[in-house]
C-alpha positions as a printed Julia matrix, in Angstrom:
90×3 Matrix{Float64}:
 -113.32  45.79  -45.66
 -112.47  42.31  -45.4
 -114.82  40.16  -43.25
 -111.6   38.05  -42.28
 -109.76  41.12  -41.12
 -112.74  42.21  -38.75
 -112.87  38.53  -37.27
 -108.96  38.71  -36.6
 -109.26  42.3   -35.0
 -112.24  40.92  -32.78
 -110.39  38.04  -31.66
 -106.99  40.33  -30.87
 -109.21  42.61  -29.02
 -110.9   39.9   -26.85
 -107.42  38.36  -25.92
 -106.14  41.84  -24.71
 -106.64  41.25  -20.94
 -104.42  38.14  -21.18
 -101.17  40.0   -20.04
 -103.12  40.51  -16.75
 -102.6   36.64  -16.14
  -98.54  37.0   -16.37
  -96.79  37.58  -13.33
  -94.12  39.48  -15.38
  -94.62  43.09  -16.71
  -95.49  44.04  -20.18
  -92.44  44.41  -22.58
  -90.92  47.79  -22.54
  -93.1   48.82  -19.42
  -90.43  48.08  -17.04
  -89.14  50.23  -14.15
  -85.45  51.37  -13.95
  -84.32  48.31  -11.9
  -85.5   45.91  -14.43
  -83.38  47.53  -17.16
  -80.66  47.54  -14.78
  -80.89  43.87  -14.05
  -81.41  42.9   -17.75
  -78.74  44.89  -19.77
  -76.76  46.18  -16.96
  -77.65  49.9   -17.22
  -80.41  52.33  -17.28
  -80.75  53.97  -20.8
  -80.22  57.94  -20.47
  -83.5   58.46  -22.37
  -85.49  56.24  -19.8
  -83.88  57.42  -16.77
  -86.51  60.3   -16.13
  -89.36  58.49  -17.91
  -91.0   57.83  -14.78
  -92.1   61.42  -14.68
  -94.21  61.18  -17.51
  -98.16  61.19  -16.78
  -99.97  58.39  -18.8
 -102.88  59.36  -20.94
 -105.0   56.67  -19.12
 -104.29  56.93  -15.42
 -105.12  53.45  -14.21
 -103.84  51.51  -17.26
 -101.05  49.87  -15.4
 -103.12  48.99  -12.43
 -104.69  45.8   -13.66
 -108.06  46.94  -14.48
 -109.48  44.94  -17.31
 -111.84  47.68  -18.23
 -108.57  50.11  -18.67
 -107.02  47.51  -20.85
 -109.92  47.21  -23.25
 -110.18  50.98  -23.22
 -106.56  51.4   -23.97
 -106.97  48.56  -26.63
 -109.83  50.59  -28.27
 -108.27  54.11  -28.28
 -104.89  52.49  -29.41
 -106.53  50.4   -32.26
 -108.78  53.4   -33.19
 -105.71  55.78  -33.47
 -103.79  53.41  -35.34
 -106.65  52.67  -38.05
 -107.28  56.26  -38.24
 -103.77  57.12  -39.21
 -103.86  54.3   -41.88
 -107.0   55.26  -43.01
 -106.07  58.71  -43.6
 -102.68  57.6   -45.3
 -104.64  55.59  -47.61
 -107.16  58.47  -48.33
 -104.29  60.83  -49.08
 -102.72  58.53  -51.51
 -106.0   58.17  -53.92
């Protein structure tokens, strides 16, 4: 692969926990009250979403290790999917 791509991915990976510095929640990770405040209603599909258990239990607790683990797993899954798609086109 291209060396520049590895450099960019490494930089993005290193910047992963920057979200911990913000006092606001991550986009799309809001509770129902935030949806009510921002758009005036709670979307039907999101109403019961709080009952869904996350794959990485402590992800939202602010642990830097969990943010990095989540970035590794998510990045690995995305890379794997695109790798398999590129192999299937050959």
